[in-house]
C-alpha positions as CSV (number, residue, x, y, z in Angstrom):
1,X,10.4,44.1,-2.8
2,X,8.6,40.8,-2.4
3,X,7.5,39.0,-5.5
4,X,3.8,38.1,-5.2
5,X,2.0,36.8,-8.2
6,X,-1.4,37.7,-9.4
7,X,-3.2,35.2,-11.5
8,X,-6.9,36.1,-11.3
9,X,-7.8,34.7,-14.8
10,X,-5.7,31.6,-14.5
11,X,-6.1,28.3,-12.8
12,X,-4.1,25.4,-11.4
13,X,-2.0,23.0,-13.5
14,X,-1.1,19.6,-12.1
15,X,0.8,16.6,-13.1
16,X,-1.7,13.9,-13.3
17,X,-2.3,11.0,-15.7
18,X,1.3,11.2,-17.0
19,X,3.5,8.3,-17.3
20,X,7.0,8.4,-15.8
21,X,8.4,8.5,-19.3
22,X,6.3,11.5,-20.3
23,X,7.2,13.3,-17.1
24,X,10.9,12.6,-17.6
25,X,10.8,14.0,-21.1
26,X,8.7,17.0,-20.3
27,X,9.8,18.1,-16.8
28,X,10.3,21.7,-18.0
29,X,6.7,21.6,-19.4
30,X,5.1,20.2,-16.2
31,X,6.6,22.7,-13.9
32,X,4.2,22.3,-10.9
33,X,4.2,19.3,-8.6
34,X,3.2,18.3,-5.1
35,X,4.7,14.8,-5.3
36,X,7.5,13.4,-3.3
37,X,10.4,11.4,-4.9
38,X,11.6,13.8,-7.6
39,X,15.4,13.7,-8.2
40,X,16.4,17.4,-8.0
41,X,20.2,17.3,-8.1
42,X,23.0,14.8,-8.8
43,X,26.7,15.2,-8.2
44,X,29.1,12.4,-9.0
45,X,27.9,8.8,-9.6
46,X,24.5,7.5,-8.5
47,X,22.3,4.6,-9.4
48,X,18.6,3.7,-9.1
49,X,17.0,0.3,-8.5
50,X,13.3,0.5,-9.4
51,X,10.9,-1.8,-7.5
52,X,10.4,-5.0,-9.5
53,X,13.6,-4.7,-11.5
54,X,16.6,-6.9,-11.0
55,X,19.3,-4.5,-12.1
56,X,20.7,-1.1,-11.0
57,X,20.7,1.6,-13.6
58,X,22.2,5.0,-13.8
59,X,20.2,7.7,-12.0
60,X,19.1,10.6,-14.1
61,X,18.1,14.1,-13.1
62,X,14.7,13.6,-14.7
63,X,13.9,10.5,-12.6
64,X,10.9,10.4,-10.2
65,X,11.0,7.7,-7.6
66,X,8.0,5.5,-6.8
67,X,7.4,3.7,-3.5
68,X,9.9,0.9,-3.2
69,X,12.6,2.4,-5.4
70,X,16.1,2.7,-4.1
71,X,19.0,5.1,-4.8
72,X,22.6,4.6,-4.0
73,X,25.7,6.8,-4.4
74,X,29.3,6.0,-5.1
75,X,32.0,7.5,-2.8
76,X,31.9,10.8,-4.8
77,X,28.1,10.8,-5.2
78,X,25.6,13.3,-3.9
79,X,21.8,13.2,-4.6
80,X,19.0,15.6,-3.6
81,X,15.5,14.1,-3.4
82,X,12.3,16.1,-3.1
83,X,10.1,15.2,-0.1
84,X,6.9,17.1,0.7
85,X,6.9,20.6,-0.8
86,X,9.5,22.6,1.1
87,X,11.6,19.6,2.4
88,X,14.6,17.8,0.9
89,X,16.7,14.7,1.6
90,X,20.3,14.9,0.5
91,X,22.4,11.8,0.3
92,X,26.2,11.7,1.0
93,X,28.7,9.4,-0.7
94,X,28.5,5.6,-0.4
95,X,24.9,5.8,0.8
96,X,21.7,4.0,0.0
97,X,18.1,5.2,0.5
98,X,14.7,3.6,-0.2
99,X,11.6,5.6,-0.7
100,X,9.3,3.3,1.2
101,X,6.1,5.5,0.9
102,X,5.8,8.5,-1.4
103,X,2.4,9.7,-0.3
104,X,2.4,13.1,1.4
105,X,0.1,11.9,4.2
106,X,2.4,9.0,5.2
107,X,5.8,9.9,3.7
108,X,8.6,7.5,4.7
109,X,12.2,7.2,3.7
110,X,14.5,4.4,4.7
111,X,18.3,5.1,5.1
112,X,19.9,1.7,4.6
113,X,23.5,2.8,4.9
114,X,25.6,6.0,4.7
115,X,24.6,9.5,5.4
116,X,21.6,11.7,4.7
117,X,20.6,15.2,5.6
118,X,17.0,16.4,5.7
119,X,16.2,20.1,5.3
120,X,12.6,20.5,6.4
121,X,10.7,23.8,5.9
122,X,7.6,24.6,7.8
123,X,6.0,27.1,10.2
124,X,6.4,27.3,13.9
125,X,3.8,25.0,15.5
126,X,2.9,23.3,12.3
127,X,3.5,19.5,12.5
128,X,5.2,17.9,9.5
129,X,5.0,14.2,8.7
130,X,8.3,12.9,7.5
131,X,9.0,9.4,8.7
132,X,12.5,8.1,8.6
133,X,13.7,4.6,9.3
134,X,17.1,2.8,9.4
135,X,18.1,-0.7,10.3
136,X,18.3,0.5,14.0
137,X,15.6,3.2,14.3
138,X,12.3,4.7,13.4
139,X,11.5,8.3,13.9
140,X,9.2,11.1,12.6
141,X,10.4,14.6,11.8
142,X,7.6,16.9,13.1
143,X,9.1,20.4,13.0
144,X,11.0,22.5,10.5
145,X,14.8,22.1,10.9
146,X,18.0,20.4,9.9
147,X,18.6,16.7,10.6
148,X,21.5,14.5,9.8
149,X,21.5,10.7,10.0
150,X,24.5,8.4,9.7
151,X,24.1,4.6,9.5
152,X,27.1,2.4,10.4
153,X,26.4,-1.0,8.8
154,X,25.7,-3.6,11.4
155,X,26.5,-1.3,14.3
156,X,24.4,1.8,15.0
157,X,22.6,4.9,13.7
158,X,23.5,8.4,14.7
159,X,20.9,11.2,14.5
160,X,22.0,14.8,14.9
161,X,19.1,17.3,15.3
162,X,20.7,20.7,14.6
163,X,17.4,22.5,14.5
164,X,13.8,21.2,14.9
165,X,12.2,18.3,16.6
166,X,11.8,14.5,16.1
167,X,9.6,11.9,17.8
168,X,11.2,8.5,18.3
169,X,9.0,5.5,17.6
170,X,9.7,3.9,21.0
171,X,7.3,3.0,23.7
172,X,7.5,6.5,25.2
173,X,7.5,8.4,21.9
174,X,10.5,10.4,23.1
175,X,10.7,13.9,21.7
176,X,14.2,15.1,20.8
177,X,14.7,18.9,20.2
178,X,17.5,20.8,18.3
179,X,21.0,20.7,19.7
180,X,20.9,17.0,20.6
181,X,22.4,13.7,19.3
182,X,20.7,10.3,19.4
183,X,22.6,7.1,19.0
184,X,20.6,3.9,18.3
185,X,22.0,0.5,18.6
186,X,20.4,-2.9,18.5
187,X,19.8,-2.8,22.3
188,X,20.0,0.8,23.4
189,X,19.1,4.4,22.7
190,X,21.0,7.3,24.1
191,X,20.3,11.0,23.9
192,X,23.0,13.7,24.6
193,X,23.6,17.3,24.0
194,X,25.8,18.2,21.1
195,X,29.4,19.1,22.0
196,X,30.9,22.3,20.7
197,X,33.1,20.3,18.4
198,X,30.0,18.4,17.0
199,X,28.2,21.6,16.4
200,X,31.1,23.0,14.4
201,X,31.9,19.8,12.6
202,X,31.0,19.9,8.9
203,X,31.8,17.3,6.3
204,X,31.6,17.6,2.5
205,X,27.9,16.6,2.5
206,X,27.1,19.3,5.1
207,X,28.7,21.9,2.9
208,X,27.0,20.6,-0.2
209,X,23.6,20.6,1.5
210,X,24.0,24.3,2.5
211,X,25.1,25.2,-1.0
212,X,22.0,23.5,-2.4
213,X,19.8,25.4,0.0
214,X,21.2,28.7,-1.2
215,X,20.8,27.6,-4.9
216,X,17.2,26.7,-4.3
217,X,16.4,30.0,-2.6
218,X,17.9,31.8,-5.6
219,X,15.8,29.7,-7.9
220,X,12.7,30.8,-5.9
221,X,13.8,34.5,-6.2
222,X,14.2,34.2,-10.0
223,X,10.6,33.0,-10.6
224,X,8.9,35.7,-12.7
225,X,5.4,36.5,-13.9
226,X,5.9,35.0,-17.3
227,X,7.1,31.7,-15.9
228,X,4.0,31.5,-13.6
229,X,1.6,32.6,-16.3
230,X,2.9,29.7,-18.5
231,X,2.7,27.2,-15.6
232,X,-0.8,28.1,-14.5
233,X,-2.3,28.2,-18.0
234,X,-4.6,25.2,-17.6
235,X,-6.6,23.6,-14.9
236,X,-7.5,20.1,-13.7
237,X,-9.5,19.0,-10.8
238,X,-6.5,18.2,-8.6
239,X,-6.6,20.1,-5.3
240,X,-3.2,21.7,-4.6
241,X,-4.5,23.5,-1.5
242,X,-5.7,20.3,0.3
243,X,-5.2,19.5,4.0
244,X,-1.7,20.0,5.3
245,X,-0.1,21.3,2.1
246,X,2.4,24.2,2.5
247,X,3.1,25.0,-1.1
248,X,4.2,23.6,-4.4
249,X,7.3,22.4,-6.2
250,X,8.0,24.8,-9.1
251,X,10.5,23.9,-11.8
252,X,12.7,26.9,-12.7
253,X,14.1,26.0,-16.1
254,X,16.7,28.8,-15.8
255,X,18.3,27.1,-12.8
256,X,17.3,23.5,-13.9
257,X,15.7,22.3,-10.7
258,X,12.5,22.4,-8.6
259,X,12.3,25.0,-5.9
260,X,9.7,25.6,-3.2
261,X,6.9,28.0,-4.0
262,X,5.0,28.5,-0.7
263,X,1.5,29.7,0.0
264,X,1.7,33.1,1.8
265,X,4.9,34.9,2.7
266,X,7.3,34.5,5.5
267,X,8.9,31.2,4.5
268,X,12.6,30.5,4.6
269,X,15.1,27.7,4.7
270,X,16.4,26.5,8.1
271,X,19.8,27.5,6.7
272,X,18.7,31.1,6.7
273,X,17.9,31.9,3.1
274,X,14.4,33.3,2.4
275,X,11.8,32.4,-0.2
276,X,10.8,35.7,-1.6
277,X,8.4,34.5,-4.3
278,X,5.2,33.2,-3.0
279,X,1.5,32.7,-3.9
280,X,-1.0,34.7,-2.0
281,X,-4.0,32.3,-1.8
282,X,-7.1,33.8,-0.1
283,X,-8.3,31.5,2.6
284,X,-11.9,30.8,3.2
285,X,-12.9,28.4,0.4
286,X,-14.6,25.5,2.1
287,X,-13.4,23.2,-0.7
288,X,-9.8,23.8,0.4
289,X,-10.4,23.4,4.2
290,X,-10.0,27.0,5.2
291,X,-13.4,27.2,7.0
292,X,-15.2,29.8,4.8
293,X,-13.6,32.8,6.4
294,X,-12.7,36.2,4.9
295,X,-10.0,36.4,2.3
296,X,-7.9,38.9,4.2
297,X,-9.0,41.9,2.2
298,X,-12.4,42.5,3.7
299,X,-14.3,40.2,1.4
300,X,-15.1,36.5,1.5
301,X,-14.3,33.7,-0.8
302,X,-17.2,31.6,-2.0
303,X,-16.8,27.9,-2.7
304,X,-18.2,28.6,-6.1
305,X,-20.3,25.4,-6.1
306,X,-23.4,25.2,-8.2
307,X,-26.8,23.6,-7.6
308,X,-26.1,21.2,-10.4
309,X,-23.1,19.8,-8.5
310,X,-20.4,21.1,-10.7
311,X,-16.9,21.5,-9.3
312,X,-16.1,24.9,-7.8
313,X,-13.5,27.0,-9.5
314,X,-9.9,27.2,-8.1
315,X,-9.1,29.8,-5.5
316,X,-8.0,33.2,-6.7
317,X,-4.4,34.2,-6.5
318,X,-4.0,37.9,-5.8
319,X,-1.4,40.6,-5.6
320,X,-2.0,42.4,-2.3
321,X,-0.7,46.0,-2.0
322,X,1.8,47.0,0.6
323,X,0.0,48.3,3.6
324,X,-3.1,46.3,2.9
325,X,-4.4,43.9,5.6
326,X,-3.3,40.9,3.5
327,X,0.3,42.1,3.5
328,X,0.3,42.8,7.2
329,X,1.0,46.5,6.7
330,X,0.0,49.5,8.9
331,X,-3.7,49.0,8.3
332,X,-3.6,45.3,9.0
333,X,-5.4,43.8,11.9
334,X,-3.2,42.0,14.5
335,X,-4.1,38.6,12.9
336,X,-3.8,39.4,9.2
337,X,-0.1,39.0,8.7
338,X,0.1,35.4,9.9
339,X,-0.1,32.3,7.8
340,X,-2.9,29.8,8.0
341,X,-2.7,26.3,9.6
342,X,-4.0,24.1,6.8
343,X,-5.4,21.6,9.3
344,X,-7.4,24.0,11.4
345,X,-7.9,27.1,9.3
346,X,-6.6,29.2,12.2
347,X,-3.7,31.7,12.0
348,X,-0.3,30.3,12.9
349,X,1.7,31.7,15.8
350,X,3.5,34.9,15.1
351,X,6.9,33.9,16.5
352,X,9.6,32.5,14.3
353,X,7.6,33.5,11.1
354,X,9.8,36.2,9.7
355,X,8.9,38.2,6.7
356,X,10.9,37.4,3.5
357,X,13.9,39.6,2.9
358,X,13.4,42.2,0.1
359,X,15.1,41.5,-3.1
360,X,18.1,43.6,-3.8
């Protein structure tokens, strides 16, 4: 049975106006975030170089990177960094990454050396905006999928697109789909199909990345009503349902990491694991860019604005019943079981959006 959470009397908590120190000390308190740059897992030795500092310091699990901060790993090191909600960057050993821009609208990560894997979650047809650069290349991840980059110092960059699509920042804006490898050098760019050996080849960082995906899916499954009630107990004027947002980062203290808490159901990791806990957010509130349409249950959602100019209340989070239109059951209309494109307010294409697997 899917876990859908009803919070009609509660509103949205955000992490705003908090110093980095306070956030580090209270990560379990501030459990909801839509920021990029959070350190979500560390294995082995890793260091951080904050912008403006001259020294490298030990990286901690409670660190949150700002624009310009760098992270490097030793040969035994592994680090997982939160990108936009639903997407992760995982560093291999002897690697270095800079978070060039940590805004969700123009997110950019620079791989200076070593290996990185990006797991990007999204819906079919929904364009993501994860910009990646290396000493030899610039590209944008625009579709959900799995991507691996390897930088050979002073030589070349290899990009393996196992699933998904990237757009290269060349003159022709070349699109590269899943099943291809791109090699960038100082003077040339080549694209070729992955061989059978390349498709099967897995190094330690590949295995670790898949294990992390499974752990995060379990962390999502283990979110319960009590945890959500605590998290959503207060409200600020931050808008978590703004343009292009797919969900939120939710800190599960039982697992000790953030996991993806999506809006609507049907989300899953490109590795195959499902996210069975999700927030049902009625679309239609003009404040959140959903075009003032019905809420999927036959009613409409008002913006809640007042003539005095006060801020409207946050959208309601409901618990639809199985078989209701909002759950896409037998009585649902053909459009009611599909997610909303945050940019247009329209229903997303049905294909490749699979329902979450029931909990065992």
